[in-house]
C-alpha positions in Angstrom: 80.0 129.9 96.9 82.8 132.0 98.3 86.0 132.8 96.5 89.0 132.1 98.8 91.9 132.8 96.5 92.5 133.8 92.8 95.6 133.7 90.6 95.3 135.4 87.1 97.4 135.1 84.0 98.2 137.9 81.5 96.2 138.3 78.3 97.1 135.7 75.7 97.9 133.0 78.2 95.5 130.5 79.9 95.6 127.8 82.5 95.3 124.3 81.1 94.7 122.4 84.3 95.4 122.4 88.1 95.9 119.6 90.6 95.9 119.6 94.4 99.0 118.2 96.0 98.4 114.8 97.9 99.0 116.5 101.2 96.6 119.3 100.5 99.2 122.1 101.0 99.3 123.6 97.5 98.1 123.4 93.9 100.1 122.7 90.8 99.1 124.2 87.5 100.2 124.2 83.9 99.6 127.0 81.4 99.6 127.5 77.6 102.8 129.6 77.7 104.7 126.5 78.9 104.8 127.5 82.6 104.4 125.4 85.7 103.3 127.1 88.9 102.9 125.9 92.4 100.4 128.0 94.4 100.0 128.1 98.2 96.5 128.2 99.4 97.5 130.8 102.0 99.7 133.2 99.9 101.1 133.9 96.5 102.8 131.6 94.1 105.5 129.4 95.7 107.4 129.1 92.5 107.2 129.4 88.7 109.0 127.0 86.4 109.3 126.8 82.6 109.3 124.0 80.1 110.9 124.5 76.7 107.7 123.5 74.8 104.0 122.8 75.1 103.1 121.0 78.4 100.9 117.9 77.9 100.6 116.5 81.5 101.6 117.0 85.1 101.4 114.6 88.1 102.4 114.9 91.8 104.4 112.2 93.6 101.8 110.2 95.4 103.5 110.4 98.8 104.2 114.1 98.5 104.6 116.0 101.8 105.7 119.6 101.8 107.5 119.1 105.1 109.7 116.3 103.6 111.8 117.8 100.8 112.6 114.4 99.4 109.0 113.8 98.5 108.1 117.3 97.4 108.3 116.7 93.7 106.1 116.3 90.6 106.3 115.0 87.0 105.8 117.0 83.8 105.9 115.9 80.1 106.1 118.2 77.1 106.7 118.1 73.4 110.0 116.6 72.2 111.4 116.5 75.8 112.2 113.9 78.4 109.8 113.5 81.3 111.0 115.9 84.0 110.9 115.2 87.8 110.8 118.7 89.4 112.1 119.4 92.9 109.8 121.9 94.5 112.1 122.7 97.4 115.2 123.3 95.1 113.1 124.9 92.2 114.8 122.8 89.5 114.7 119.5 87.6 115.8 116.6 89.9 116.2 114.1 87.1 114.9 113.0 83.7 113.1 109.9 82.4 113.7 109.5 78.7 111.2 107.7 76.4 112.6 106.6 73.1 110.8 105.8 69.9 111.5 103.1 67.3 114.1 105.4 65.7 115.9 105.7 69.0 114.9 109.4 69.2 113.3 111.1 72.2 109.6 110.4 72.0 107.0 113.0 72.9 104.9 111.9 75.9 101.3 113.0 76.2 100.6 111.6 79.6 102.6 110.6 82.7 101.9 109.2 86.2 103.3 107.3 89.2 102.0 104.0 90.3 100.3 103.8 93.7 103.5 103.4 95.8 105.6 105.8 93.7 108.1 103.1 92.6 107.2 103.3 88.9 106.9 106.2 86.5 104.7 105.4 83.5 104.3 107.6 80.4 102.3 107.4 77.2 103.6 108.3 73.8 102.4 107.6 70.3 101.4 103.9 70.3 103.6 103.1 73.3 103.5 103.0 77.1 106.9 103.5 78.8 107.6 102.1 82.3 110.5 103.5 84.4 112.0 102.7 87.8 111.5 106.0 89.6 114.7 105.5 91.5 116.7 105.1 88.2 116.7 108.1 85.9 117.3 107.6 82.2 115.7 105.1 79.8 112.6 103.0 80.5 113.0 99.5 81.9 110.2 98.2 79.5 108.1 99.6 76.7 104.6 98.3 75.9 103.4 98.5 72.3 99.8 99.6 72.1 98.6 97.5 69.2 95.0 98.5 69.2 95.5 102.1 68.3 97.6 104.3 66.0 97.0 107.4 68.2 98.9 108.8 71.2 98.2 107.5 74.7 96.5 110.6 76.1 95.7 109.8 79.8 96.9 107.3 82.5 95.5 106.3 85.8 96.5 103.5 88.3 94.2 101.7 90.6 95.0 103.0 94.1 96.4 99.8 95.5 99.3 97.5 94.8 97.7 95.5 92.1 99.4 97.4 89.3 96.2 97.8 87.3 96.5 100.7 84.8 93.9 102.4 82.6 95.3 104.0 79.5 93.1 106.2 77.3 94.1 107.1 73.8 93.1 109.7 71.2 91.6 106.9 69.2 88.8 106.6 71.7 89.9 103.4 73.3 90.8 102.6 76.9 93.3 99.8 77.5 93.6 98.1 80.9 97.0 96.8 81.7 98.7 94.7 84.4 102.0 96.6 85.2 103.8 95.2 88.2 107.5 95.3 89.2 109.3 92.2 88.1 106.5 91.1 85.7 106.0 91.5 82.0 103.3 94.2 81.3 100.2 92.9 79.5 96.9 94.2 78.3 94.0 92.5 80.1 91.0 94.4 78.7 90.0 96.8 76.0 87.2 99.3 76.6 85.8 100.8 73.4 82.9 103.1 72.8 84.0 106.7 72.8 83.5 108.4 69.4 86.3 110.9 69.9 89.7 110.9 71.6 89.8 110.1 75.3 91.1 113.1 77.3 90.9 111.8 80.8 90.6 108.4 82.7 90.4 108.0 86.4 90.3 104.8 88.6 88.0 104.5 91.6 87.9 101.0 93.1 87.0 98.7 90.2 85.3 101.6 88.3 87.0 103.7 85.6 85.6 107.1 84.8 86.4 108.5 81.3 85.6 111.4 79.1 86.4 112.3 75.5 86.7 115.4 73.4 83.4 117.1 72.4 81.5 114.7 74.6 78.7 116.0 76.9 78.9 113.1 79.4 81.4 111.4 81.7 81.3 107.6 81.4 81.6 105.1 84.3 82.9 101.7 83.4 82.6 98.6 85.7 85.7 96.5 85.1 84.0 93.4 86.6 81.6 93.4 83.6 83.7 95.5 81.2 80.7 97.6 80.4 79.4 101.2 80.9 77.0 101.3 83.8 76.4 105.1 84.1 76.7 108.3 82.2 77.0 111.6 84.1 75.7 114.7 82.3 74.9 116.7 80.4 77.8 119.2 80.3 78.3 121.5 77.3 81.4 120.5 75.4 82.0 121.3 71.7 85.6 122.2 72.0 88.8 120.1 71.5 90.2 121.6 74.7 90.5 119.1 77.6 87.9 119.6 80.3 89.2 117.8 83.4 86.9 116.3 86.1 87.7 115.4 89.7 86.3 112.8 92.2 86.2 113.3 96.0 84.4 110.6 97.8 81.1 110.2 96.0 81.1 113.7 94.6 82.1 114.0 90.9 82.8 117.5 89.7 83.5 118.9 86.3 83.4 122.1 84.3 81.9 122.9 80.9 82.3 125.2 78.0 79.8 127.7 79.4 81.7 128.4 82.6 79.7 126.2 84.9 80.8 124.0 87.8 78.7 120.8 87.7 78.4 118.3 90.5 77.1 114.7 90.4 76.5 112.0 93.1 78.2 108.8 92.1 76.5 106.8 94.9 73.2 106.9 93.1 71.9 103.3 92.6 70.3 104.3 89.3 71.8 102.9 86.1 72.0 104.8 82.8 72.0 108.6 82.7 72.7 110.5 86.0 71.6 114.1 86.1 73.6 116.8 88.0 72.9 117.5 91.6 74.1 121.1 91.4 75.1 123.6 88.6 76.9 126.8 89.6 77.9 129.6 87.2 81.6 130.5 88.0 82.9 132.2 84.8 81.9 133.5 81.4 84.3 131.3 79.5 85.5 127.6 79.6 85.9 126.0 83.0 88.9 123.9 81.8 89.6 121.8 85.0 88.3 121.0 88.4 90.4 119.6 91.3 89.3 118.5 94.7 91.2 117.3 97.8 90.3 114.9 100.5 92.2 117.2 103.0 89.8 120.1 102.1 86.4 118.7 101.1 85.0 122.2 101.3 87.4 123.7 98.8 87.6 123.2 95.0 90.2 124.5 92.6 89.0 125.6 89.2 90.9 126.8 86.1 89.1 129.1 83.7 90.3 130.1 80.2 90.7 129.2 76.6 92.7 130.2 73.6 91.1 133.3 72.1 91.9 135.7 69.3 90.8 139.4 69.6 90.6 141.0 66.1 90.0 144.7 66.0 88.4 146.3 62.9 86.5 149.4 62.0 83.2 147.6 62.7 84.1 146.7 66.3 81.8 148.3 68.9 83.3 150.4 71.6 81.1 148.5 74.0 82.5 145.1 73.0 83.4 143.0 76.1 87.0 141.6 76.1 87.5 137.9 76.9 87.6 137.1 80.6 91.2 136.7 81.7 92.3 133.2 82.5 92.5 132.5 86.2 92.9 129.7 88.8 90.4 130.2 91.6 89.9 128.5 94.9 86.2 128.3 96.0 84.6 127.3 99.2 81.6 125.1 98.7 78.9 123.5 100.8 79.7 119.9 101.8 
């Protein structure tokens, strides 16, 4: 596996996740020190932006094209802040979407996304899902109470068509499936329960939903036609509360683990139950926190490496002690 590009962070900071742009021209990342970066695959960082507090989620505009400035934007949500729509061309916030709680105060959103055509912005806060018209900044047009959980809505994913079907994972371990369409009252149509820990990522693919939870060593595949789990992809080492993001490109499911491995699975397998990895590659000596793939570059994979670490020096420390590996975002070329 060949390293194409690498971007490193200073000691004490680490990458949380990275996401390919829809047009395959660049990579968006978020870091522990509240920074957002856009990286070009051909050169250094295109820009660095800062949020005032801890960043919880990021999401590209689905029709983003770097050659069309109006579409070159992305969402971010952070603690005690409105959802920001960032303009990559102008290097600043284009507008805000403000989620309000029951006390009429700004609610912290833990997840954010666009619907398939980009006309809606949807965000998840504590016990609520907020729906915005993307062309109208300000307050949400409708709020959906999540009655099945007392925990934050941690991850959101729309089905990639105009049906308006949304999967919403929560830190309570549930996944709610909602019908959210313009001009219609949102409603929950299904509840998927089974994770023992908080759900950290959900991803739609056709009528399947992939999900994973904290400290869980397998990725689950749900079939919404039967509302049941049909496959488990694993194992992957995960005993940390840190989110470990996976990515799907065609039938190749890729994820990292706590031991610094890049793990690949074949989702086209006709077997049910537990699916073993097709390939495991050692890429780091610490946590592989996120993996992102792009349909425009099937031979490239973006990987973030790093975790929060505390180095304590004392008189018993060895001079030969190896310091923690610096956090980095790496672009690897893989065999297709």
